[in-house]
C-alpha positions as CSV (number, residue, x, y, z in Angstrom):
1,M,181.1,146.2,175.2
2,L,179.9,144.1,172.3
3,F,181.4,141.0,170.7
4,K,179.5,138.5,168.6
5,R,180.6,135.9,166.1
6,I,178.0,135.4,163.3
7,Q,178.3,132.0,161.7
8,S,176.9,131.3,158.3
9,E,176.2,127.6,158.2
10,G,177.0,125.7,155.0
11,L,179.8,128.0,154.0
12,A,181.5,127.7,157.4
13,H,181.9,131.5,157.2
14,N,182.5,133.5,160.3
15,S,181.9,137.3,160.6
16,Y,182.2,139.4,163.6
17,L,180.3,142.3,165.3
18,I,182.4,144.3,167.8
19,G,181.7,147.5,169.6
20,D,182.1,149.7,172.6
21,G,180.7,153.1,173.7
22,R,177.6,152.5,171.5
23,E,179.8,152.4,168.4
24,A,180.2,149.1,166.5
25,A,182.1,147.6,163.6
26,V,181.5,144.5,161.4
27,I,184.3,142.3,160.0
28,D,183.7,140.4,156.7
29,P,179.9,140.6,156.6
30,R,177.8,138.3,154.4
31,I,175.3,139.6,151.8
32,D,172.1,138.9,153.8
33,C,173.2,141.5,156.3
34,D,170.0,141.9,158.4
35,V,171.6,139.9,161.2
36,Y,174.2,142.6,162.0
37,V,171.7,145.4,162.0
38,Q,169.3,143.5,164.2
39,E,172.1,142.5,166.7
40,A,173.5,146.0,166.9
41,H,170.1,147.6,167.4
42,F,169.1,145.1,170.0
43,E,172.2,146.0,172.0
44,G,171.8,149.7,171.4
45,F,174.9,150.1,169.1
46,R,175.3,151.9,165.8
47,I,177.5,150.3,163.1
48,R,180.1,152.9,162.1
49,H,182.7,150.8,160.3
50,I,182.8,147.7,158.0
51,F,186.2,145.9,157.6
52,E,187.1,143.3,155.0
53,T,190.1,141.0,155.4
54,H,190.4,140.3,151.7
55,R,188.5,139.8,148.5
56,H,186.6,136.6,149.3
57,E,186.3,133.9,146.7
58,D,183.6,131.6,148.1
59,F,180.7,133.9,149.1
60,V,179.3,137.4,148.3
61,L,180.4,140.0,150.7
62,G,177.7,142.2,152.2
63,S,179.7,145.4,152.8
64,V,177.9,147.6,150.3
65,A,174.5,146.3,151.3
66,L,175.3,146.8,155.0
67,A,176.7,150.3,154.4
68,A,173.5,151.3,152.6
69,R,171.5,150.3,155.7
70,T,173.7,151.8,158.3
71,G,175.8,154.6,156.7
72,A,178.9,152.9,157.9
73,E,182.3,153.4,156.2
74,I,183.8,150.5,154.3
75,W,187.4,149.6,154.6
76,H,188.7,147.0,152.1
77,A,192.0,145.1,151.8
78,D,193.7,144.1,148.5
79,S,194.2,147.8,147.6
80,H,195.9,147.0,144.3
81,W,192.7,145.6,142.8
82,D,190.1,147.9,141.2
83,Y,187.4,148.2,143.9
84,R,184.3,150.2,143.1
85,Y,183.5,151.0,146.7
86,G,185.1,151.8,150.0
87,T,188.5,152.9,151.1
88,A,191.7,150.9,150.9
89,V,193.3,149.9,154.3
90,E,196.9,150.7,155.0
91,D,199.3,148.6,157.1
92,G,199.4,150.0,160.7
93,Q,196.2,152.1,160.3
94,K,194.2,152.4,163.5
95,W,190.6,153.1,164.4
96,K,189.0,153.9,167.7
97,I,185.7,152.1,168.5
98,G,184.7,153.4,171.9
99,R,187.5,152.5,174.3
100,L,188.7,149.8,171.8
101,T,191.4,150.2,169.2
102,L,191.6,148.2,165.9
103,E,194.9,148.0,164.0
104,A,195.4,146.8,160.4
105,I,198.2,144.2,159.9
106,S,199.3,143.5,156.4
107,S,198.9,139.7,155.9
108,P,199.6,138.7,152.3
109,G,199.6,135.0,151.2
110,H,196.0,133.9,150.7
111,T,195.6,137.0,148.5
112,P,198.4,139.5,147.8
113,G,196.8,142.3,149.9
114,S,195.1,140.4,152.7
115,M,194.7,142.2,156.0
116,S,194.4,141.0,159.6
117,Y,193.0,143.3,162.3
118,L,194.3,143.3,165.8
119,L,191.8,144.4,168.5
120,Y,193.2,146.0,171.7
121,D,191.1,146.0,174.9
122,P,190.3,149.1,176.8
123,D,193.6,148.9,178.7
124,G,195.5,148.9,175.4
125,N,196.5,145.2,175.6
126,P,196.4,143.0,172.4
127,W,193.3,140.9,172.7
128,I,191.9,139.4,169.5
129,V,193.3,139.2,166.0
130,F,190.9,138.7,163.1
131,T,193.0,136.8,160.6
132,G,190.6,136.4,157.6
133,D,192.0,133.5,155.6
134,A,195.6,133.7,156.7
135,L,195.4,131.6,159.8
136,F,192.7,129.1,160.9
137,A,192.3,126.7,163.7
138,G,194.5,123.8,162.6
139,D,195.4,125.1,159.2
140,V,196.5,128.1,157.1
141,G,194.9,129.7,154.1
142,R,195.1,128.2,150.6
143,V,197.6,129.9,148.3
144,D,196.5,128.7,144.8
145,F,193.9,131.3,143.9
146,M,196.5,133.4,142.0
147,G,197.4,130.3,139.9
148,M,199.8,127.4,140.6
149,D,202.6,129.3,138.9
150,R,202.5,131.8,141.8
151,A,201.6,129.4,144.6
152,P,205.2,129.1,145.9
153,E,205.5,132.8,145.9
154,M,202.2,133.3,147.8
155,A,203.1,130.5,150.2
156,G,206.3,132.4,151.0
157,F,204.3,135.5,151.7
158,L,202.0,133.6,154.0
159,Y,205.0,132.2,155.9
160,D,206.3,135.7,156.5
161,T,202.8,136.8,157.6
162,I,202.3,134.0,160.1
163,F,205.8,133.7,161.5
164,G,206.8,137.3,161.2
165,R,203.6,139.2,162.0
166,L,200.9,137.0,163.7
167,L,202.8,134.6,166.0
168,P,204.8,137.4,167.6
169,L,201.5,139.0,168.8
170,G,201.7,136.6,171.8
171,D,200.3,133.2,172.8
172,G,197.4,134.8,174.8
173,V,195.9,136.6,171.8
174,M,192.7,135.0,170.5
175,V,192.5,134.1,166.8
176,C,189.2,134.8,165.0
177,P,189.4,133.6,161.4
178,A,186.9,134.1,158.6
179,H,186.1,130.3,158.3
180,G,185.7,127.2,160.4
181,A,185.8,123.5,159.6
182,G,184.3,122.6,156.3
183,S,185.4,125.7,154.4
184,V,186.9,125.4,150.9
185,C,189.5,128.0,151.8
186,A,191.8,125.4,153.4
187,S,191.9,121.7,153.4
188,E,192.3,120.7,157.1
189,I,190.6,123.4,159.3
190,G,190.1,121.9,162.8
191,E,186.9,121.8,164.7
192,R,188.1,124.0,167.6
193,M,185.4,126.7,167.9
194,W,187.8,129.1,169.6
195,T,191.6,129.2,169.4
196,T,194.6,131.4,170.3
197,I,198.0,132.1,168.9
198,G,199.4,129.8,171.6
199,L,197.1,126.9,170.7
200,E,198.0,127.2,167.0
201,R,201.7,127.3,167.9
202,L,201.2,124.0,169.8
203,Y,198.7,122.1,167.6
204,N,198.6,123.5,164.1
205,P,200.6,121.1,161.9
206,K,201.5,123.8,159.4
207,L,203.2,125.8,162.1
208,K,205.5,123.0,163.1
209,V,207.8,123.3,160.0
210,R,211.5,123.7,160.3
211,D,211.9,126.5,157.9
212,R,210.3,128.6,155.1
213,N,211.0,126.0,152.4
214,E,209.2,123.2,154.3
215,F,206.2,125.5,154.8
216,I,206.1,126.3,151.1
217,S,206.2,122.6,150.2
218,L,203.3,121.9,152.5
219,T,201.0,124.8,151.5
220,A,201.7,125.4,147.7
221,K,199.0,122.8,146.7
222,K,196.2,123.0,144.3
223,L,192.8,122.5,145.9
224,D,189.3,122.2,144.4
225,Y,188.3,125.3,142.5
226,S,184.6,125.7,142.0
227,P,183.5,127.5,138.8
228,Y,181.5,130.1,140.8
229,F,184.7,131.5,142.5
230,R,185.4,133.7,139.5
231,L,182.0,135.4,139.7
232,M,182.5,135.9,143.5
233,E,185.8,137.7,142.8
234,K,184.1,140.0,140.3
235,L,181.1,140.7,142.5
236,N,183.3,141.4,145.5
237,L,185.1,144.1,143.7
238,E,182.0,145.7,142.4
239,G,179.8,145.5,145.6
240,V,176.4,143.9,145.7
241,Q,173.1,145.1,147.1
242,F,170.8,142.6,148.8
243,S,167.2,142.0,148.0
244,D,165.4,140.1,150.7
245,S,162.4,139.3,148.5
246,L,161.8,135.5,149.0
247,P,161.0,133.3,146.0
248,V,157.3,133.4,145.1
249,P,155.1,130.3,145.4
250,L,154.0,129.0,142.1
251,S,151.1,126.7,141.2
252,A,152.0,123.5,139.4
253,G,150.9,125.0,136.1
254,E,153.0,128.1,136.6
255,F,155.9,126.0,137.7
256,A,155.6,123.8,134.6
257,R,155.6,126.7,132.2
258,M,158.6,128.4,133.8
259,A,160.5,125.2,134.1
260,Q,161.0,125.1,130.3
261,D,163.5,128.0,130.5
262,A,164.8,127.5,134.1
263,V,166.9,125.1,136.1
264,V,164.8,123.1,138.6
265,V,166.6,122.3,141.8
266,D,165.1,119.7,144.1
267,T,166.4,120.2,147.7
268,R,164.6,117.2,149.3
269,M,166.5,114.2,150.7
270,E,167.6,111.5,148.3
271,A,164.8,109.0,149.2
272,A,162.1,111.5,148.4
273,F,163.8,112.5,145.1
274,S,164.2,108.9,144.0
275,A,160.5,108.2,144.5
276,S,159.2,111.1,142.5
277,H,160.6,114.3,141.0
278,V,160.0,116.8,138.3
279,P,161.6,115.5,135.1
280,G,164.9,117.1,134.4
281,S,165.4,118.4,137.9
282,L,168.7,118.5,139.7
283,S,168.9,116.9,143.1
284,I,170.9,118.8,145.7
285,W,169.7,118.3,149.3
286,S,169.2,121.5,151.3
287,S,172.3,121.5,153.4
288,G,174.4,120.4,150.3
289,I,173.5,123.6,148.5
290,P,176.5,125.7,149.8
291,N,179.0,122.9,148.8
292,F,177.6,121.9,145.4
293,A,175.3,124.6,143.9
294,G,178.3,126.5,142.6
295,W,179.6,123.5,140.7
296,F,176.4,122.7,138.8
297,L,174.0,125.7,138.7
298,P,174.4,128.5,136.1
299,H,174.2,132.1,137.2
300,D,172.6,133.2,134.0
301,R,169.3,131.2,134.1
302,P,166.3,131.4,136.4
303,I,166.2,128.9,139.2
304,L,163.1,127.1,140.4
305,L,163.0,125.3,143.8
306,V,161.3,122.1,144.9
307,N,161.5,121.7,148.7
308,E,160.1,119.7,151.6
309,T,158.0,122.6,152.9
310,N,156.5,125.9,151.7
311,N,159.3,127.8,153.4
312,P,162.4,128.0,151.1
313,E,164.1,130.8,153.1
314,Q,167.2,128.9,154.2
315,V,167.9,127.6,150.7
316,F,167.3,131.1,149.3
317,R,169.9,132.5,151.7
318,Y,172.3,129.8,150.8
319,L,171.9,130.6,147.1
320,V,172.2,134.4,147.4
321,R,175.4,134.0,149.4
322,L,176.8,132.2,146.3
323,G,175.7,135.0,144.0
324,Y,172.5,133.6,142.6
325,Q,170.2,136.6,142.1
326,N,167.5,135.0,139.8
327,I,165.6,132.6,142.1
328,A,162.3,132.8,140.3
329,G,160.0,130.8,142.6
330,F,159.2,127.5,144.3
331,L,156.6,124.8,143.8
332,A,153.8,125.6,146.2
333,G,152.6,122.4,147.8
334,G,155.7,120.5,146.7
335,M,155.5,117.2,144.7
336,L,152.1,116.4,146.0
337,A,150.7,119.5,144.2
338,W,152.6,118.5,141.0
339,Q,151.2,115.0,141.1
340,M,147.7,116.1,141.8
341,A,147.8,118.4,138.8
342,G,148.5,115.4,136.7
343,Y,152.0,116.2,135.5
344,E,154.6,113.5,134.7
345,C,156.9,112.4,137.4
346,A,160.3,110.8,137.1
347,T,162.0,108.3,139.4
348,I,165.5,106.9,140.1
349,K,166.0,103.4,141.3
350,T,167.8,102.7,144.6
351,I,169.3,99.8,146.4
352,T,170.6,99.4,149.9
353,V,174.3,98.9,150.4
354,Q,173.7,95.5,152.0
355,A,171.6,94.3,149.0
356,L,174.3,95.6,146.6
357,C,177.0,93.6,148.4
358,T,174.9,90.5,148.2
359,L,174.3,91.1,144.5
360,F,178.0,91.5,143.8
361,D,178.9,88.4,145.7
362,E,176.3,86.3,143.9
363,Q,176.6,87.7,140.4
364,G,179.9,89.5,140.3
365,L,180.7,93.2,140.0
366,T,178.8,95.2,137.4
367,W,179.6,98.9,137.0
368,L,180.0,100.8,140.2
369,L,180.6,104.6,140.1
370,D,182.2,105.9,143.3
371,V,181.8,109.7,143.6
372,R,183.7,110.2,146.8
373,S,186.6,112.6,147.0
374,E,190.2,111.4,146.9
375,A,190.7,112.3,150.5
376,E,187.7,110.0,151.5
377,L,189.2,107.2,149.5
378,E,192.5,107.5,151.3
379,S,191.0,107.8,154.7
380,A,188.0,105.4,154.6
381,G,189.0,102.9,151.9
382,R,188.5,102.0,148.2
383,I,186.1,99.5,146.9
384,T,187.9,97.0,144.7
385,G,186.8,97.2,141.1
386,A,184.9,100.5,141.5
387,H,185.3,103.4,139.0
388,H,186.2,106.6,140.8
389,I,185.0,110.0,139.5
390,H,184.6,112.7,142.1
391,L,181.1,114.3,142.0
392,T,182.5,117.6,140.9
393,E,184.2,116.0,137.9
394,I,181.1,114.1,136.6
395,E,180.1,116.7,134.0
396,D,183.6,116.7,132.5
397,R,184.0,112.9,132.4
398,M,180.6,111.6,131.4
399,E,182.1,109.8,128.4
400,E,183.7,107.4,130.8
401,I,180.3,106.2,132.1
402,P,178.5,103.5,130.1
403,K,174.9,103.8,129.0
404,D,174.5,100.2,127.9
405,R,174.5,98.6,131.4
406,P,173.3,99.3,134.9
407,V,175.4,101.9,136.7
408,Y,175.4,101.7,140.5
409,I,176.4,105.0,142.1
410,F,178.0,105.1,145.5
411,C,179.1,107.8,148.0
412,G,179.2,107.9,151.8
413,S,175.5,108.1,152.3
414,G,173.5,108.3,149.1
415,L,173.0,112.1,149.0
416,R,175.9,112.9,146.6
417,S,175.1,109.7,144.6
418,M,171.6,111.1,144.0
419,T,173.1,114.4,142.8
420,A,175.3,112.4,140.4
421,A,172.4,110.4,139.2
422,S,170.3,113.5,138.5
423,L,173.1,115.0,136.5
424,L,173.5,111.8,134.4
425,K,169.7,111.4,134.0
426,R,169.5,114.9,132.5
427,K,172.1,113.9,129.9
428,G,170.3,110.7,128.8
429,W,171.4,108.0,131.2
430,E,168.5,105.7,132.2
431,N,169.7,102.6,133.9
432,L,171.0,104.3,137.1
433,I,170.8,102.8,140.6
434,V,171.7,104.9,143.7
435,V,173.2,103.0,146.6
436,L,171.6,104.0,149.9
437,G,173.7,103.8,153.0
438,G,177.5,104.0,153.2
439,L,180.7,102.3,154.2
440,A,179.3,101.2,157.5
441,G,177.3,98.5,155.7
442,W,179.8,97.5,153.1
443,K,180.6,93.8,153.5
444,S,181.1,92.5,150.0
445,V,183.5,89.5,149.8
446,S,184.1,89.7,146.1
447,C,184.5,93.5,146.1
448,P,186.2,94.2,149.5
449,L,187.0,97.6,150.9
450,K,190.7,98.2,150.9
451,T,192.1,100.7,153.4
């Protein structure tokens, strides 16, 4: 028997490889699908089926690419949409995978046609339910993707799915969702790596409601909607092939010429970017790419990378999972090569959080831009006198930020602050100072932290 969970870091995406009798199936594969082929071959299994729980919004599905490599049949949910590949799943449909049986369970709510898949063990007992984005550890799927005018309706569907179809499966059934903590597909996914129907019944706050109306009021909320989601929805109906050609190394001269028509993304940490970077580049540290690239990077222009090493593979994989297919190259030798070639370098000033608190207490508050989320402000505290604009709203609210005085930019560490500073610098702001550190060092008397 074969059972493996494949985790895609950054996106907090979970996909699954299951099998028995040398036949295997994959549930919700990612676009860089080599991992499934390698795992199955290593164990001596052949992938026969590919199942999708729904049309995903936050990453590119790898069903078509994986089918091209394995010959597997694709089964997709959301049958009412115009898919260009695969076969639509029907509620109650069953498949044999060796001695195992997989059964489709209609699970609308997150999307109108979402499906869960119940796996029965060799003795015919319900064992694992793959819930997609219907039910997570500690939360349930968001219901605002169809628009807020339909959110109450979708929340009602999700209530019926969870309380009418999933919870009755039994407390001992394992729950394997499509996402873990940190996903954008729900707001409060817990950190339990493994969970069951029984654990969710006991500990999931959304399942402790008195009735359907209370559930709808808790879940029919609007969450952050990144601009790249619309493209994911389109690509995941059309099907995407995967090219594993890594970005090519470019000399400083080649990089400088191509940068005139491209977007330069610097994935180094904030201190390195502040000291020296290619003028006009955007700062998004490597592990922040999955969360923020979709907000700020266009899909219709070439992308050039500056990174710490000459191995951009991880950043490349992050980007292709978000639908970026025009990653033109990376700066070979990094900023050292750029500097040695004599090209201009840009810098951004920084200040430690302790020094900033001292400055405020001695001279008074100047202009502090706090780019943390509303949830962070509520949980960790607000700085008295600070101007709050969430990082993802910067481009739409630049007119609120002054150019005629120093602007200090604050977040929880300095990483997102540097991203904000690079966005502003590209638009003409010059007097920017990024605050390094976080709330742990905030001890200003004149600008106290209010919780």
